All heavy atoms as an XYZ file, in Angstrom:
934
protein
N     105.614    135.413    -53.332
C     104.702    136.502    -53.093
C     105.135    137.669    -53.947
O     106.325    137.935    -54.075
C     104.711    136.907    -51.636
C     104.169    135.847    -50.744
S     103.700    136.506    -49.162
C     103.046    135.039    -48.482
N     104.160    138.362    -54.492
C     104.465    139.498    -55.355
C     103.543    140.664    -55.040
O     102.331    140.487    -54.882
C     104.326    139.095    -56.816
N     104.116    141.855    -54.974
C     103.376    143.090    -54.753
C     102.629    143.441    -56.023
O     103.213    143.523    -57.097
C     104.361    144.200    -54.371
C     103.750    145.559    -54.162
C     102.855    145.788    -53.129
C     104.076    146.620    -54.990
C     102.312    147.042    -52.917
C     103.545    147.886    -54.788
C     102.652    148.085    -53.751
O     102.117    149.322    -53.547
N     101.323    143.650    -55.901
C     100.490    143.933    -57.069
C     100.266    145.404    -57.335
O      99.513    145.760    -58.224
N     100.884    146.285    -56.578
C     100.727    147.717    -56.799
C      99.620    148.315    -55.962
O      98.693    147.629    -55.529
N      99.720    149.623    -55.728
C      98.755    150.346    -54.911
C      97.411    150.397    -55.610
O      97.328    150.542    -56.826
C      99.255    151.753    -54.619
N      96.354    150.300    -54.833
C      94.985    150.406    -55.331
C      94.583    151.878    -55.259
O      94.432    152.420    -54.168
C      94.065    149.548    -54.463
C      92.607    149.666    -54.841
O      92.281    150.374    -55.815
O      91.780    149.041    -54.160
N      94.398    152.538    -56.411
C      94.084    153.965    -56.400
C      92.601    154.273    -56.199
O      92.208    155.426    -56.178
C      94.541    154.416    -57.791
C      94.301    153.213    -58.640
C      94.594    152.024    -57.753
N      91.775    153.241    -56.051
C      90.330    153.477    -55.990
C      89.935    154.268    -54.749
O      90.574    154.165    -53.699
C      89.577    152.146    -56.017
O      89.898    151.378    -54.882
N      88.888    155.069    -54.870
C      88.416    155.821    -53.712
C      87.807    154.862    -52.685
O      87.546    153.709    -52.978
C      87.360    156.759    -54.302
C      86.929    156.108    -55.568
C      88.097    155.292    -56.055
N      87.588    155.355    -51.500
C      86.944    154.540    -50.479
C      87.887    153.921    -49.477
O      87.453    153.340    -48.497
N      89.189    154.015    -49.715
C      90.105    153.484    -48.718
C      90.238    154.520    -47.602
O      90.079    155.713    -47.838
C      91.451    153.111    -49.326
C      92.261    154.265    -49.825
C      93.493    153.774    -50.575
N      94.259    154.862    -51.074
C      93.941    155.597    -52.136
N      92.846    155.336    -52.796
N      94.694    156.596    -52.520
N      90.560    154.085    -46.400
C      90.688    155.033    -45.290
C      91.809    156.043    -45.527
O      92.792    155.735    -46.198
C      91.022    154.142    -44.090
C      90.725    152.753    -44.512
C      90.788    152.706    -46.000
N      91.648    157.235    -44.962
C      92.713    158.234    -45.043
C      93.960    157.675    -44.363
O      93.869    157.010    -43.336
C      92.279    159.528    -44.366
N      95.119    157.924    -44.944
C      96.368    157.447    -44.369
C      96.596    155.971    -44.576
O      97.334    155.342    -43.827
N      95.967    155.409    -45.611
C      96.091    153.970    -45.837
C      96.629    153.679    -47.227
O      96.399    154.426    -48.175
C      94.744    153.287    -45.653
N      97.336    152.585    -47.324
C      97.797    152.038    -48.587
C      97.097    150.697    -48.752
O      97.229    149.819    -47.891
C      99.318    151.845    -48.578
C      99.904    151.049    -49.750
C      99.695    151.772    -51.073
C     101.379    150.764    -49.510
N      96.337    150.555    -49.812
C      95.675    149.277    -50.109
C      96.350    148.698    -51.342
O      96.551    149.394    -52.333
C      94.188    149.490    -50.367
C      93.464    148.171    -50.619
C      91.975    148.379    -50.810
N      91.414    148.886    -49.569
C      90.382    149.723    -49.515
N      89.802    150.161    -50.604
N      89.916    150.123    -48.349
N      96.714    147.423    -51.277
C      97.390    146.779    -52.398
C      97.061    145.303    -52.415
O      96.582    144.735    -51.434
C      98.905    146.996    -52.323
C      99.565    146.425    -51.109
C     100.112    145.148    -51.123
C      99.652    147.156    -49.938
C     100.735    144.626    -50.002
C     100.274    146.654    -48.811
C     100.807    145.376    -48.848
N      97.318    144.696    -53.560
C      97.121    143.258    -53.675
C      98.456    142.551    -53.516
O      99.502    143.065    -53.912
C      96.476    142.906    -55.016
O      97.297    143.306    -56.078
N      98.380    141.387    -52.925
C      99.543    140.528    -52.745
C      99.191    139.201    -53.407
O      98.212    138.549    -53.019
C      99.830    140.339    -51.260
C     101.083    139.574    -50.881
C     102.322    140.336    -51.338
C     101.133    139.353    -49.385
N      99.947    138.848    -54.444
C      99.696    137.598    -55.152
C     100.576    136.505    -54.553
O     101.793    136.660    -54.473
C      99.958    137.775    -56.636
C      98.946    138.713    -57.300
C      99.126    138.790    -58.796
N     100.464    139.140    -59.234
C     100.928    140.387    -59.329
N     100.164    141.397    -59.012
N     102.166    140.612    -59.733
N      99.928    135.414    -54.173
C     100.628    134.303    -53.529
C     100.530    133.097    -54.461
O      99.426    132.697    -54.842
C     100.003    133.988    -52.161
C      99.984    135.263    -51.299
C     100.748    132.850    -51.477
C      99.047    135.178    -50.126
N     101.685    132.539    -54.810
C     101.727    131.441    -55.768
C     102.445    130.241    -55.157
O     103.492    130.401    -54.519
C     102.441    131.896    -57.036
C     102.480    130.839    -58.117
C     103.137    131.344    -59.366
N     104.581    131.397    -59.133
C     105.393    132.240    -59.738
N     104.940    133.103    -60.599
N     106.683    132.215    -59.492
N     101.910    129.054    -55.393
C     102.565    127.809    -54.988
C     102.822    127.017    -56.260
O     101.883    126.615    -56.945
C     101.687    127.003    -54.006
C     102.341    125.661    -53.683
C     101.428    127.792    -52.742
N     104.097    126.814    -56.580
C     104.454    126.121    -57.812
C     104.517    124.606    -57.645
O     104.098    123.873    -58.535
C     105.802    126.622    -58.331
C     105.729    128.048    -58.834
O     104.671    128.454    -59.360
O     106.729    128.779    -58.687
N     105.106    124.142    -56.538
C     105.286    122.704    -56.345
C     105.023    122.346    -54.885
O     104.986    123.215    -54.020
C     106.723    122.265    -56.705
O     107.635    122.958    -55.845
C     107.056    122.575    -58.152
N     104.894    121.063    -54.641
C     104.705    120.586    -53.277
C     103.251    120.666    -52.838
O     102.360    120.956    -53.639
N     103.026    120.445    -51.553
C     101.660    120.462    -51.048
C     101.095    121.880    -50.990
O     101.844    122.860    -51.050
C     101.799    119.875    -49.641
C     103.210    120.118    -49.254
C     104.007    120.106    -50.525
N      99.776    122.018    -50.873
C      99.171    123.341    -50.705
C      99.769    124.053    -49.494
O     100.235    123.424    -48.541
C      97.688    123.034    -50.466
C      97.483    121.668    -51.022
C      98.789    120.941    -50.850
N      99.763    125.380    -49.544
C     100.312    126.209    -48.474
C      99.195    127.065    -47.902
O      98.404    127.639    -48.650
C     101.459    127.104    -49.002
C     101.914    128.099    -47.950
C     102.620    126.248    -49.468
N      99.144    127.149    -46.580
C      98.171    127.997    -45.908
C      98.889    129.201    -45.319
O      99.875    129.058    -44.604
C      97.433    127.223    -44.794
O      96.734    126.132    -45.400
C      96.442    128.115    -44.062
N      98.391    130.389    -45.658
C      98.888    131.628    -45.057
C      98.097    131.815    -43.767
O      96.887    132.031    -43.803
C      98.678    132.831    -45.993
C      99.139    134.115    -45.330
C      99.397    132.605    -47.321
N      98.774    131.676    -42.640
C      98.093    131.770    -41.347
C      98.005    133.189    -40.824
O      97.068    133.526    -40.110
C      98.774    130.867    -40.323
C      98.589    129.407    -40.653
C      98.934    128.510    -39.491
O      99.701    128.912    -38.588
O      98.410    127.376    -39.494
N      98.985    134.029    -41.148
C      98.927    135.422    -40.711
C      99.846    136.267    -41.572
O     100.815    135.771    -42.143
C      99.304    135.560    -39.230
O     100.666    135.271    -39.036
N      99.496    137.557    -41.644
C     100.319    138.558    -42.321
C     100.428    139.731    -41.360
O      99.418    140.220    -40.855
C      99.681    139.025    -43.648
C     100.556    140.062    -44.326
C      99.415    137.852    -44.581
N     101.669    140.157    -41.095
C     101.901    141.253    -40.155
C     102.945    142.193    -40.728
O     103.710    141.811    -41.591
C     102.421    140.702    -38.817
C     101.493    139.693    -38.173
C     102.158    138.866    -37.068
N     103.432    138.252    -37.349
C     103.631    137.164    -38.083
N     102.627    136.556    -38.659
N     104.839    136.668    -38.256
N     102.964    143.404    -40.213
C     104.049    144.329    -40.523
C     104.623    144.776    -39.191
O     103.923    144.785    -38.193
C     103.569    145.466    -41.428
C     102.476    146.331    -40.871
C     103.004    147.272    -39.814
O     104.087    147.820    -39.945
N     102.259    147.433    -38.757
N     105.909    145.117    -39.136
C     106.582    145.279    -37.856
C     106.357    146.597    -37.114
O     106.643    146.673    -35.927
C     108.062    145.145    -38.219
C     108.137    145.582    -39.632
C     106.839    145.160    -40.261
N     105.839    147.608    -37.745
C     105.743    148.910    -37.081
C     104.470    149.033    -36.251
O     103.370    148.872    -36.784
C     105.759    150.041    -38.107
O     105.521    151.280    -37.462
N     104.595    149.350    -34.949
C     103.392    149.554    -34.140
C     102.635    150.821    -34.541
O     101.485    150.998    -34.164
C     103.924    149.661    -32.709
C     105.355    150.032    -32.851
C     105.821    149.496    -34.172
N     103.266    151.685    -35.344
C     102.611    152.914    -35.805
C     101.688    152.668    -36.988
O     100.964    153.563    -37.411
C     103.662    153.953    -36.166
N     101.737    151.454    -37.538
C     100.904    151.098    -38.681
C     100.034    149.897    -38.340
O     100.477    148.984    -37.650
C     101.781    150.749    -39.893
C     102.761    151.813    -40.379
C     103.646    151.240    -41.479
C     102.023    153.042    -40.856
N      98.812    149.915    -38.822
C      97.931    148.762    -38.671
C      97.825    148.031    -39.999
O      98.086    148.602    -41.055
N      97.452    146.755    -39.958
C      97.336    145.963    -41.176
C      96.085    145.111    -41.105
O      95.818    144.470    -40.086
C      98.572    145.073    -41.335
C      98.634    144.232    -42.601
C     100.063    144.156    -43.117
C      98.091    142.837    -42.372
N      95.306    145.118    -42.191
C      94.165    144.208    -42.325
C      94.282    143.494    -43.663
O      94.934    143.991    -44.592
C      92.815    144.957    -42.248
O      92.769    145.940    -43.289
C      92.626    145.628    -40.904
N      93.652    142.327    -43.750
C      93.679    141.546    -44.986
C      92.261    141.162    -45.385
O      91.367    141.043    -44.549
C      94.501    140.258    -44.821
O      93.881    139.438    -43.838
C      95.932    140.543    -44.439
N      92.096    140.958    -46.681
C      90.832    140.441    -47.203
C      91.165    139.481    -48.340
O      91.794    139.901    -49.319
C      89.965    141.584    -47.716
O      88.760    141.060    -48.249
N      90.827    138.216    -48.205
C      90.139    137.616    -47.072
C      91.068    137.508    -45.864
O      92.289    137.580    -45.999
C      89.761    136.221    -47.581
C      90.786    135.907    -48.625
C      91.150    137.227    -49.246
N      90.443    137.331    -44.712
C      91.223    137.142    -43.489
C      91.861    135.762    -43.493
O      91.245    134.803    -43.956
C      90.322    137.273    -42.257
C      89.864    138.680    -42.049
O      90.609    139.623    -42.266
N      88.626    138.843    -41.635
N      93.077    135.650    -42.977
C      93.696    134.328    -42.853
C      92.894    133.446    -41.899
O      92.220    133.980    -41.029
C      95.074    134.635    -42.272
C      95.338    136.062    -42.625
C      93.986    136.720    -42.602
N      92.973    132.160    -42.076
C      93.866    131.422    -42.974
C      93.366    131.430    -44.419
O      92.169    131.386    -44.676
C      93.867    130.018    -42.402
C      92.548    129.884    -41.704
C      92.203    131.263    -41.208
N      94.325    131.482    -45.336
C      94.069    131.432    -46.770
C      94.925    130.314    -47.333
O      96.145    130.341    -47.183
C      94.421    132.769    -47.454
C      94.276    132.672    -48.959
C      93.592    133.906    -46.904
N      94.295    129.333    -47.970
C      95.040    128.215    -48.530
C      95.232    128.425    -50.028
O      94.301    128.804    -50.733
C      94.311    126.885    -48.268
O      94.217    126.702    -46.844
C      95.056    125.700    -48.870
N      96.466    128.167    -50.468
C      96.822    128.292    -51.874
C      97.156    126.893    -52.372
O      98.076    126.250    -51.870
C      98.016    129.242    -52.069
C      98.296    129.446    -53.556
C      97.776    130.573    -51.371
N      96.400    126.435    -53.340
C      96.611    125.103    -53.888
C      97.834    125.098    -54.804
O      98.181    126.122    -55.398
C      95.375    124.642    -54.673
C      94.109    124.543    -53.830
C      94.185    123.475    -52.756
O      94.879    122.449    -52.966
O      93.557    123.665    -51.700
N      98.468    123.955    -54.920
C      99.629    123.800    -55.792
C      99.242    124.127    -57.228
O      98.199    123.695    -57.702
C     100.166    122.362    -55.700
O     100.438    122.072    -54.332
C     101.421    122.181    -56.527
N     100.073    124.934    -57.886
C      99.825    125.307    -59.266
C      98.847    126.461    -59.423
O      98.433    126.764    -60.533
N      98.502    127.108    -58.320
C      97.543    128.209    -58.427
C      98.067    129.471    -57.752
O      99.092    129.457    -57.083
C      96.196    127.813    -57.817
O      96.313    127.659    -56.420
N      97.333    130.555    -57.969
C      97.656    131.854    -57.381
C      96.426    132.353    -56.642
O      95.313    132.263    -57.157
C      98.046    132.874    -58.468
C      99.299    132.424    -59.209
C      98.243    134.270    -57.873
C      99.646    133.280    -60.406
N      96.626    132.861    -55.436
C      95.555    133.531    -54.677
C      95.976    134.978    -54.482
O      97.156    135.277    -54.305
C      95.356    132.907    -53.290
C      94.762    131.530    -53.233
C      93.260    131.466    -53.449
N      92.440    132.317    -52.608
C      91.833    131.952    -51.484
N      92.000    130.737    -51.015
N      91.073    132.795    -50.827
N      94.997    135.853    -54.497
C      95.253    137.268    -54.262
C      94.638    137.656    -52.932
O      93.469    137.353    -52.671
C      94.656    138.124    -55.393
O      95.281    137.754    -56.624
C      94.887    139.602    -55.138
N      95.426    138.312    -52.110
C      94.966    138.839    -50.824
C      95.112    140.350    -50.909
O      96.151    140.854    -51.340
C      95.811    138.280    -49.658
C      95.418    138.917    -48.339
C      95.680    136.764    -49.589
N      94.051    141.068    -50.534
C      94.112    142.522    -50.516
C      94.521    142.960    -49.118
O      93.914    142.551    -48.123
C      92.759    143.150    -50.905
C      92.806    144.667    -50.774
C      92.396    142.748    -52.325
N      95.567    143.756    -49.046
C      96.118    144.205    -47.771
C      95.952    145.711    -47.665
O      96.193    146.435    -48.635
C      97.603    143.809    -47.652
C      97.711    142.286    -47.649
C      98.250    144.438    -46.418
C      99.101    141.754    -47.584
N      95.532    146.158    -46.495
C      95.452    147.584    -46.219
C      96.364    147.877    -45.034
O      96.203    147.284    -43.969
C      94.011    148.024    -45.887
O      93.161    147.664    -46.985
C      93.929    149.523    -45.645
N      97.343    148.757    -45.258
C      98.231    149.215    -44.198
C      97.827    150.657    -43.908
O      97.811    151.492    -44.809
C      99.714    149.147    -44.629
C     100.620    149.708    -43.539
C     100.109    147.722    -44.965
N      97.465    150.941    -42.651
C      96.971    152.273    -42.291
C      97.804    152.871    -41.163
O      98.241    152.169    -40.252
C      95.511    152.187    -41.857
N      97.990    154.182    -41.237
C      98.742    154.912    -40.215
C      97.909    154.992    -38.941
O      96.757    155.390    -38.965
C      99.088    156.334    -40.704
C      99.779    157.125    -39.606
C      99.942    156.280    -41.957
N      98.517    154.606    -37.830
C      97.896    154.734    -36.501
C      98.503    155.894    -35.715
O      97.844    156.504    -34.897
C      98.116    153.467    -35.681
C      97.357    152.280    -36.133
C      97.637    151.146    -35.162
N      96.963    149.944    -35.577
C      97.237    148.746    -35.117
N      98.219    148.600    -34.233
N      96.588    147.708    -35.527
N      99.797    156.131    -35.931
C     100.532    157.117    -35.139
C     101.564    157.808    -36.024
O     102.609    157.228    -36.337
C     101.215    156.405    -33.973
C     102.007    157.324    -33.074
O     102.166    158.529    -33.393
O     102.508    156.843    -32.040
N     101.259    159.039    -36.428
C     102.165    159.768    -37.332
C     103.527    160.033    -36.712
O     104.532    160.060    -37.423
C     101.522    161.082    -37.763
S     100.268    160.870    -39.053
N     103.580    160.233    -35.408
C     104.866    160.533    -34.775
C     105.855    159.381    -34.928
O     107.049    159.591    -35.015
C     104.676    160.868    -33.300
C     104.001    162.198    -33.084
C     103.831    162.489    -31.622
C     103.064    163.784    -31.431
N     102.753    164.036    -30.034
N     105.354    158.162    -34.911
C     106.240    156.990    -34.986
C     106.189    156.279    -36.340
O     106.899    155.300    -36.532
C     105.884    156.009    -33.880
C     106.113    156.597    -32.493
C     105.923    155.593    -31.397
N     104.616    154.942    -31.495
C     104.321    153.775    -30.947
N     105.214    153.133    -30.244
N     103.121    153.254    -31.066
N     105.363    156.769    -37.260
C     105.232    156.106    -38.562
C     106.546    156.190    -39.330
O     107.193    157.233    -39.347
C     104.115    156.747    -39.364
N     106.943    155.095    -39.951
C     108.207    155.088    -40.690
C     108.122    155.970    -41.929
O     107.164    155.913    -42.678
C     108.378    153.618    -41.081
C     107.008    153.062    -41.086
C     106.242    153.823    -40.051
N     109.105    156.808    -42.109
C     109.163    157.657    -43.289
C     110.321    157.173    -44.160
O     111.431    156.987    -43.688
C     109.400    159.112    -42.890
C     108.301    159.580    -41.921
C     107.528    160.692    -42.467
N     106.570    161.427    -41.736
C     105.965    161.206    -40.595
N     106.268    160.185    -39.877
N     105.046    162.009    -40.129
N     110.036    156.951    -45.402
C     111.049    156.515    -46.358
C     111.810    155.275    -45.902
O     113.034    155.218    -45.976
C     112.032    157.655    -46.667
C     111.329    158.802    -47.349
O     110.490    158.574    -48.208
N     111.648    160.010    -46.947
N     111.071    154.297    -45.391
C     111.694    153.033    -45.006
C     112.332    152.421    -46.254
O     111.671    152.251    -47.272
C     110.659    152.092    -44.410
N     113.597    152.110    -46.170
C     114.320    151.603    -47.333
C     113.808    150.275    -47.839
O     113.585    150.101    -49.024
N     113.614    149.331    -46.961
C     113.155    147.998    -47.356
C     112.062    147.514    -46.398
O     112.287    146.601    -45.606
C     114.330    147.018    -47.367
C     115.413    147.293    -48.394
C     116.604    146.379    -48.176
C     114.877    147.139    -49.809
N     110.873    148.105    -46.459
C     109.817    147.630    -45.564
C     109.441    146.196    -45.936
O     109.533    145.800    -47.098
C     108.661    148.598    -45.829
C     108.896    149.102    -47.208
C     110.391    149.115    -47.386
N     109.050    145.435    -44.947
C     108.745    144.035    -45.203
C     107.458    143.641    -44.490
O     106.955    144.357    -43.629
C     109.904    143.132    -44.772
C     110.273    143.264    -43.322
C     109.704    142.441    -42.369
C     111.203    144.215    -42.911
C     110.049    142.561    -41.028
C     111.557    144.344    -41.588
C     110.974    143.511    -40.643
N     106.949    142.488    -44.880
C     105.810    141.878    -44.215
C     106.277    140.563    -43.612
O     107.047    139.827    -44.223
C     104.675    141.594    -45.209
C     104.033    142.798    -45.877
C     102.957    142.329    -46.848
C     103.440    143.742    -44.854
N     105.809    140.278    -42.411
C     106.057    138.988    -41.776
C     104.849    138.103    -42.050
O     103.707    138.521    -41.834
C     106.240    139.152    -40.264
C     107.523    139.867    -39.915
O     108.537    139.617    -40.581
O     107.512    140.665    -38.965
N     105.115    136.901    -42.532
C     104.049    135.992    -42.933
C     104.297    134.641    -42.283
O     105.421    134.135    -42.306
C     104.004    135.842    -44.473
C     102.894    134.901    -44.902
C     103.835    137.213    -45.136
N     103.239    134.063    -41.704
C     103.316    132.704    -41.180
C     102.689    131.774    -42.205
O     101.529    131.950    -42.592
C     102.594    132.573    -39.828
O     103.187    133.478    -38.900
C     102.690    131.155    -39.288
N     103.476    130.796    -42.663
C     103.049    129.829    -43.666
C     103.053    128.428    -43.069
O     103.898    128.107    -42.228
C     104.005    129.861    -44.864
C     104.178    131.207    -45.562
C     105.341    131.146    -46.545
C     102.898    131.601    -46.260
N     102.106    127.612    -43.540
C     102.040    126.223    -43.071
C     101.673    125.336    -44.252
O     100.858    125.694    -45.089
C     100.988    126.102    -41.981
C     100.764    124.685    -41.479
C      99.720    124.623    -40.359
N      98.516    125.360    -40.620
C      97.464    124.916    -41.302
N      97.488    123.717    -41.850
N      96.387    125.663    -41.456
N     102.306    124.160    -44.304
C     101.861    123.119    -45.235
C     101.830    121.806    -44.475
O     101.953    121.799    -43.241
C     102.732    123.062    -46.498
C     104.158    122.605    -46.245
O     104.481    122.060    -45.183
N     105.024    122.827    -47.220
N     101.687    120.706    -45.171
C     101.561    119.406    -44.507
C     102.816    119.018    -43.734
O     102.755    118.212    -42.809
C     101.234    118.330    -45.539
N     103.959    119.592    -44.066
C     105.219    119.197    -43.455
C     105.730    120.137    -42.381
O     106.456    119.727    -41.490
C     106.294    119.042    -44.521
C     106.017    117.900    -45.475
C     107.080    117.828    -46.506
N     106.850    118.929    -47.445
C     107.288    118.971    -48.666
N     108.037    118.004    -49.128
N     107.019    119.977    -49.454
N     105.417    121.432    -42.477
C     106.044    122.385    -41.563
C     105.228    123.672    -41.448
O     104.358    123.952    -42.264
C     107.451    122.721    -42.052
N     105.584    124.430    -40.413
C     105.037    125.771    -40.210
C     106.236    126.688    -40.033
O     107.187    126.345    -39.338
C     104.158    125.792    -38.964
C     103.566    127.130    -38.647
C     102.655    127.002    -37.427
C     102.070    128.331    -37.052
N     101.124    128.189    -35.923
N     106.186    127.867    -40.679
C     107.355    128.721    -40.611
C     106.959    130.191    -40.770
O     106.008    130.526    -41.462
C     108.313    128.212    -41.672
C     108.988    129.078    -42.543
C     109.860    128.324    -43.557
O     109.721    128.652    -44.705
N     110.720    127.395    -43.191
N     107.718    131.050    -40.071
C     107.575    132.491    -40.205
C     108.628    132.971    -41.185
O     109.796    132.598    -41.079
C     107.770    133.197    -38.859
C     106.634    132.926    -37.895
O     105.477    132.938    -38.341
O     106.901    132.703    -36.711
N     108.204    133.807    -42.135
C     109.131    134.361    -43.108
C     108.886    135.854    -43.240
O     107.767    136.325    -43.037
C     108.950    133.706    -44.479
C     109.334    132.253    -44.502
C     109.318    131.694    -45.915
O     109.026    132.372    -46.887
N     109.643    130.423    -46.029
N     109.926    136.586    -43.580
C     109.808    138.012    -43.869
C     109.978    138.195    -45.368
O     110.895    137.634    -45.966
C     110.878    138.806    -43.126
O     110.640    138.748    -41.741
N     109.077    138.980    -45.963
C     109.112    139.225    -47.397
C     109.326    140.707    -47.650
O     108.561    141.538    -47.162
C     107.812    138.770    -48.073
C     107.644    137.283    -48.099
C     106.979    136.637    -47.073
C     108.166    136.529    -49.136
C     106.816    135.260    -47.082
C     108.020    135.152    -49.153
C     107.343    134.515    -48.125
N     110.367    141.019    -48.409
C     110.605    142.383    -48.876
C     109.919    142.477    -50.228
O     110.230    141.716    -51.144
C     112.109    142.676    -48.988
C     112.751    142.608    -47.597
C     112.344    144.039    -49.630
C     114.256    142.691    -47.612
N     108.969    143.398    -50.344
C     108.145    143.469    -51.545
C     108.700    144.388    -52.623
O     108.096    144.547    -53.668
C     106.724    143.889    -51.176
C     106.023    142.951    -50.184
C     104.643    143.477    -49.854
C     105.950    141.535    -50.726
N     109.842    145.016    -52.380
C     110.513    145.777    -53.417
C     110.356    147.284    -53.319
O     109.680    147.820    -52.443
N     111.010    147.956    -54.271
C     111.052    149.415    -54.283
C     109.686    150.059    -54.470
O     109.399    151.090    -53.879
C     111.987    149.912    -55.398
C     113.441    149.612    -55.112
O     113.784    149.377    -53.934
O     114.235    149.605    -56.066
N     108.860    149.481    -55.334
C     107.528    150.068    -55.570
C     106.714    150.096    -54.287
O     106.049    151.084    -53.979
C     106.779    149.262    -56.632
C     106.593    150.007    -57.904
C     105.860    149.219    -58.936
N     104.881    148.295    -58.377
C     104.067    147.549    -59.077
N     104.090    147.605    -60.370
N     103.222    146.732    -58.512
N     106.743    149.007    -53.531
C     106.022    148.965    -52.260
C     106.588    150.005    -51.296
O     105.840    150.735    -50.642
C     106.090    147.565    -51.653
C     105.530    147.484    -50.247
C     104.193    147.762    -49.988
C     106.339    147.135    -49.171
C     103.675    147.698    -48.704
C     105.831    147.062    -47.887
C     104.498    147.337    -47.661
O     103.987    147.278    -46.391
N     107.905    150.109    -51.217
C     108.536    151.086    -50.324
C     108.099    152.504    -50.685
O     107.754    153.303    -49.809
C     110.062    150.959    -50.392
N     108.114    152.830    -51.981
C     107.680    154.174    -52.420
C     106.206    154.421    -52.129
O     105.827    155.492    -51.661
C     107.958    154.360    -53.919
C     109.410    154.638    -54.246
C     109.587    155.070    -55.689
N     108.999    154.129    -56.647
C     109.644    153.102    -57.193
N     110.902    152.882    -56.887
N     109.042    152.311    -58.043
N     105.357    153.433    -52.420
C     103.916    153.600    -52.199
C     103.600    153.763    -50.715
O     102.771    154.595    -50.340
C     103.138    152.416    -52.775
C     103.148    152.380    -54.297
O     103.525    153.393    -54.930
O     102.775    151.325    -54.857
N     104.269    152.995    -49.866
C     104.045    153.105    -48.426
C     104.522    154.459    -47.917
O     103.813    155.137    -47.154
C     104.751    151.969    -47.685
C     104.593    151.957    -46.172
C     103.115    151.829    -45.781
C     105.410    150.818    -45.565
N     105.707    154.897    -48.348
C     106.229    156.197    -47.922
C     105.306    157.326    -48.368
O     105.058    158.275    -47.611
C     107.635    156.407    -48.486
N     104.765    157.220    -49.578
C     103.852    158.244    -50.085
C     102.568    158.288    -49.254
O     102.070    159.359    -48.909
C     103.521    157.995    -51.553
C     102.697    159.114    -52.172
C     102.413    158.902    -53.662
N     103.616    158.567    -54.405
C     103.823    157.392    -55.027
N     102.915    156.447    -54.995
N     104.939    157.187    -55.684
N     102.010    157.128    -48.909
C     100.781    157.088    -48.116
C     101.004    157.699    -46.735
O     100.170    158.471    -46.241
C     100.277    155.649    -47.982
N     102.137    157.383    -46.105
C     102.444    157.940    -44.782
C     102.637    159.453    -44.892
O     102.077    160.220    -44.105
C     103.695    157.259    -44.171
C     104.168    158.001    -42.925
C     103.398    155.798    -43.848
N     103.399    159.894    -45.879
C     103.657    161.331    -46.032
C     102.383    162.095    -46.352
O     102.127    163.162    -45.778
C     104.695    161.566    -47.126
N     101.563    161.565    -47.250
C     100.324    162.250    -47.615
C      99.421    162.457    -46.408
O      98.755    163.476    -46.283
C      99.557    161.470    -48.683
C     100.212    161.548    -50.055
O     101.161    162.341    -50.228
O      99.776    160.793    -50.948
N      99.413    161.484    -45.521
C      98.543    161.562    -44.350
C      99.172    162.371    -43.214
O      98.537    163.222    -42.616
C      98.206    160.158    -43.865
C      97.233    160.135    -42.717
C      95.918    160.506    -42.906
C      97.640    159.724    -41.462
C      95.018    160.473    -41.855
C      96.737    159.687    -40.407
C      95.423    160.056    -40.607
O      94.534    160.027    -39.571
N     100.420    162.113    -42.928
C     101.048    162.684    -41.738
C     101.621    164.086    -41.944
O     101.865    164.785    -40.960
C     102.167    161.761    -41.243
S     101.554    160.183    -40.629
N     101.831    164.487    -43.171
C     102.429    165.789    -43.403
C     101.413    166.824    -43.890
O     101.786    167.858    -44.418
C     103.597    165.649    -44.372
C     104.710    164.827    -43.727
C     105.825    164.472    -44.686
O     105.871    165.009    -45.806
O     106.658    163.627    -44.292
N     100.132    166.541    -43.678
C      99.092    167.511    -44.012
C      99.121    168.648    -43.001
O      99.407    168.430    -41.829
C      97.711    166.866    -43.960
C      97.497    165.776    -44.951
C      96.125    165.161    -44.782
O      95.199    165.803    -44.317
N      95.991    163.914    -45.163
N      98.787    169.853    -43.445
C      98.693    170.941    -42.465
C      97.538    170.666    -41.502
O      96.573    170.005    -41.869
C      98.415    172.179    -43.322
C      98.089    171.702    -44.680
C      98.513    170.276    -44.798
N      97.655    171.133    -40.265
C      96.573    170.932    -39.301
C      95.281    171.553    -39.812
O      95.284    172.594    -40.453
C      97.062    171.649    -38.040
C      98.501    171.901    -38.257
C      98.765    171.880    -39.719
N      94.177    170.874    -39.528
C      92.872    171.368    -39.951
C      92.257    172.201    -38.849
O      92.315    171.843    -37.677
C      91.964    170.189    -40.277
C      92.482    169.415    -41.469
C      91.501    168.361    -41.880
N      92.077    167.650    -43.002
C      92.106    166.345    -43.110
N      91.574    165.602    -42.195
N      92.658    165.786    -44.156
N      91.688    173.307    -39.237
C      91.002    174.177    -38.272
C      89.548    173.750    -38.179
O      88.919    173.425    -39.177
C      91.092    175.630    -38.710
C      92.520    176.178    -38.839
C      92.480    177.598    -39.378
C      93.216    176.145    -37.505
N      89.018    173.790    -36.976
C      87.614    173.395    -36.789
C      86.694    174.561    -37.031
O      86.995    175.676    -36.889
C      87.387    172.898    -35.369
O      88.224    171.808    -35.137
């Protein structure tokens, strides 16, 4: 799995980070991504397409993930190594794995949380 970078396009929800996740299967049977989760209850996660997503051997599938702030008080700030929990299945086994997507993902997530949660209060 590889982090494809933040999507800067307009239209994403406020307080959200939208990015692509490239999933590649090099050898063995096709792999099905059954779920993608992140561990913080202060953040929500959606995927497009929704799981299950099957990746054929020798191919790459791209899943667009949106992580959005639900609760600024508990949202992680400057998480050193944020990760995603992914449930994978193939013809032989089913397994839960945690993927650390790297420094770029950590910076982009921290920026999205800070941009949303550290705004001055709006007057009505």
